[in-house]
N, C-alpha and C positions, 0 to 999 in steps of 0.2 A: 835618314830615309833608306839607305842601303841596308842597314841592320834590320829594320822592320820588314822589308821585302824578303830578306833571307830567312827570317824567322817564320814568315807566313808560308814560304815554300817548304821549309823543314816540317812544319806542322801538317801541311797538306800531304807531304810525302809519307809521314808517319801514319796518317789516317788511311791513306791508300794502301800502304803495306799491311797495316792491321786488318783492313777489310779483305785483302787477298789471302792473308794467312787464315782468317776466320772462314772464308769461303772454301779454301782447300781442306781445312780441318773437318768441316761438316760434310763435305761431299755433295754430289748433286741431289737436289731435293726430289726430283722427279724420277730418279732411276729406280727400277724395280727388277728384281730377279724373277724372270718368268720361266717356269719349268714347263716346256712343251712336252706333250705326251708322245714319246717316240717308241715306247715299248708297247707290246700288244696288251690290250686290256679287255675286260669283260664287264658288261653292265646288264642289269635286268631290263628287258624291253618286252612289254606285254602286247599281244595282239591276238586276234581271233583268226582261225583258219579261213573263215568266210571273207576276211579282208584280202586274201590272196587270190580269190576267185575272179573278181571283175577288175577291169582296168582302172575304173574310177576309184574303187576302194584301195587298190594297190598303190595308186598315186598318192592318196591320202596317207597311207601307211609309210610310203617312201619319204614324204615330207616330215612326218613325225620322227622317223629314224634319223633323217639328216639333221633336224634341230637338236636332237639329243647328242648325236656324235659331235656336231660343231660346238655345243656347249661344253662337252668334255674336253675336246681338243684345245679350246681357247681358255679354259679355266673359268668361264662365266662371262657375262656381258661387261665389257670395259673398253676404253679407248686403246687402240693398238697402233703401233708404227707400221709402216709398209712391210718391213722385214718380218715382224710378228704376224701380220695378216697372211703373208706368203707361207709361213710355217704352219699356221692354222689351216689354211686352205689345203696344203699338201697332206696334212694329217687327216683332215676330213675326207678328202678324195680317196686316199689309200684305204682308210677304214671302211668307207662306203663300198668300194670295190670288193674288199674282202668279205664284208657282211652280206652282201646281196646273194652270193652263191650259197651261203649257209642256210638260207630260207628254203631252198629247193623248190622255188616257184618260178615257172616260166613267165607268168604274168608280171610278177614283180621285177624279174630280170629285164623283161621287155620295157616296162615303165622306166626303169633306170637307164637303159640304153637310149631310149627316146629323149630323156632329160639330158643325158650326157652329150648327145649329138646336137641337140638344139640349143 
């Protein structure tokens, strides 16, 4: 009886050790290398000058711009960890701040300031 029990423990130990080795050899299945956009970038964004004239159209333009910037910063729609989401938010906010001034529109700048405050 003692020999049978020892053999069972030995087989179980070998199975567990083999599983651990296989797990460490393959690495984590869910890990992804995410390259966050930290360098300055340029992308084509089309708009009409008339969209900068009124507050309503400037707000619509602002929403379109923010969607495109967020898509670039995040690398596309996917599930993110909290740390990844923080990096994407920081990238989006910094890019939006820098981009708004380049339009040269007080209406768009005002729409952005109102969204940032609220």
